[in-house]
C-alpha positions in Angstrom: -8.2 25.2 107.4 -9.6 27.6 104.7 -6.1 27.7 103.0 -6.0 23.9 102.9 -9.5 23.7 101.3 -8.5 26.4 98.8 -5.3 24.5 97.9 -7.2 21.2 97.6 -9.9 22.8 95.4 -7.2 24.4 93.1 -5.3 21.0 92.8 -8.5 19.2 91.9 -9.4 21.8 89.3 -5.9 21.6 87.8 -6.2 17.8 87.6 -9.6 18.0 85.9 -8.4 20.7 83.5 -5.3 18.6 82.7 -7.5 15.5 81.9 -9.9 17.5 79.8 -7.1 19.2 77.8 -5.3 15.8 77.3 -8.5 14.4 75.8 -9.0 17.5 73.6 -5.4 17.5 72.4 -5.5 13.8 71.6 -8.7 14.2 69.5 -7.2 17.3 67.8 -4.0 15.5 67.0 -5.9 12.5 65.6 -8.0 14.8 63.4 -4.9 16.7 62.2 -2.9 13.5 61.4 -5.9 11.7 59.9 -6.5 8.8 62.3 -9.5 10.3 64.1 -11.8 7.8 62.4 -10.0 5.0 64.2 -10.5 6.3 67.7 -13.8 8.1 67.3 -17.1 6.3 68.0 -19.3 5.2 65.1 -21.5 8.3 64.3 -23.9 6.3 62.1 -25.6 4.7 65.0 -25.5 7.7 67.4 -29.1 8.9 66.6 -30.7 5.5 67.0 -32.4 4.3 70.1 -30.0 2.1 72.1 -32.9 -0.2 73.0 -33.6 -0.8 69.4 -31.7 -4.0 68.4 -32.6 -3.9 64.7 -29.5 -1.8 63.8 -27.0 -4.2 65.4 -25.1 -6.4 63.1 -26.0 -10.0 62.7 -23.2 -12.5 62.0 -25.3 -15.5 60.7 -23.7 -17.3 57.8 -26.7 -16.5 55.6 -26.4 -12.8 56.2 -23.4 -11.8 54.1 -24.6 -8.2 53.5 -24.5 -7.2 57.1 -21.0 -8.7 57.5 -19.7 -6.6 54.7 -21.2 -3.4 56.3 -19.4 -4.2 59.6 -16.1 -5.0 57.9 -14.1 -1.8 58.8 -10.8 -0.9 57.3 -8.2 1.3 58.9 -5.1 3.1 57.6 -1.8 2.1 59.1 -0.2 5.0 60.8 3.3 3.8 59.7 2.9 2.7 56.1 -0.5 4.3 55.3 -2.0 1.2 53.7 -5.5 0.0 54.2 -5.8 -2.9 56.7 -8.9 -4.7 58.1 -9.6 -3.6 61.6 -9.3 -7.2 62.9 -5.8 -7.5 61.4 -4.6 -4.0 62.4 -2.7 -5.0 65.6 -0.7 -7.8 63.8 -0.1 -5.6 60.8 1.2 -2.8 62.9 3.6 -5.1 64.9 5.0 -6.4 61.6 5.1 -3.0 60.1 7.1 -1.6 63.0 9.5 -4.6 63.0 8.3 -6.4 66.1 6.9 -9.6 64.6 8.7 -12.9 64.3 9.2 -12.6 60.6 10.3 -9.0 60.9 13.0 -9.9 63.4 14.2 -12.6 61.1 14.4 -10.2 58.2 16.1 -7.7 60.4 18.7 -10.2 61.5 19.3 -11.2 57.8 19.6 -7.5 56.8 22.1 -6.9 59.7 24.2 -9.9 58.7 24.2 -8.8 55.0 25.2 -5.3 56.0 28.0 -6.7 58.2 29.2 -8.9 55.3 29.2 -5.9 52.9 31.2 -3.8 55.4 33.7 -6.6 55.9 34.0 -6.9 52.1 34.6 -3.1 51.8 37.3 -3.3 54.5 39.0 -6.1 52.7 39.1 -4.2 49.5 40.5 -1.1 51.2 43.2 -3.3 52.9 44.1 -4.8 49.5 44.3 -1.4 47.9 46.6 -0.2 50.7 48.8 -3.3 50.3 48.9 -2.8 46.5 49.9 0.9 46.9 52.5 -0.1 49.5 53.9 -2.8 47.2 54.2 -0.4 44.2 56.0 2.1 46.4 58.3 -0.6 47.6 59.0 -1.8 44.1 59.9 1.7 43.0 62.2 2.1 46.0 63.8 -1.3 45.5 64.5 -0.5 41.8 66.0 2.9 42.8 68.2 1.3 45.5 69.3 -1.5 43.1 70.2 1.0 40.4 72.1 3.3 42.7 74.1 0.3 44.1 75.0 -0.8 40.6 75.8 2.8 39.5 73.3 2.8 36.8 71.8 6.2 37.4 70.8 6.8 33.8 68.6 3.7 33.7 66.9 4.9 36.9 66.1 8.3 35.3 64.8 6.7 32.2 62.8 3.9 34.0 59.1 3.8 33.7 58.5 4.2 37.5 59.8 7.8 37.4 62.3 7.7 40.2 65.0 10.4 40.0 68.3 10.5 41.8 
């Protein structure tokens, strides 16, 4: 029974250590990569009394100054541009190519790329056909000249065939 309790105690301690280290590593990574301000709590209101409601933001239409103080901007982790916190989720989905317009643009880009690849393949095929035709023309002229017995004209011809 003692071995079971020791094993249970060790397992619980390992789980607690793992959870604590996960939190610490997440905060360290956020601080190192520069997005700690997004996931950290607001430190400006930490020393105020939680029962004091005077520091809370009022959203009345006549109170524009408090709204501008509460308007928080974040940096996008993908493109590093400033985005309002209320628009961050939609911006990030578009920035990562998950939005409706992004998928349309991606489909258009894929179609354009496919069209360019098809065009390149057509040009390569035409070049291969042209090269094959020029070789065939030279061989045809050489065969024609050899059949007619005109070997001098073949050596002097511009296509450079020699018997």
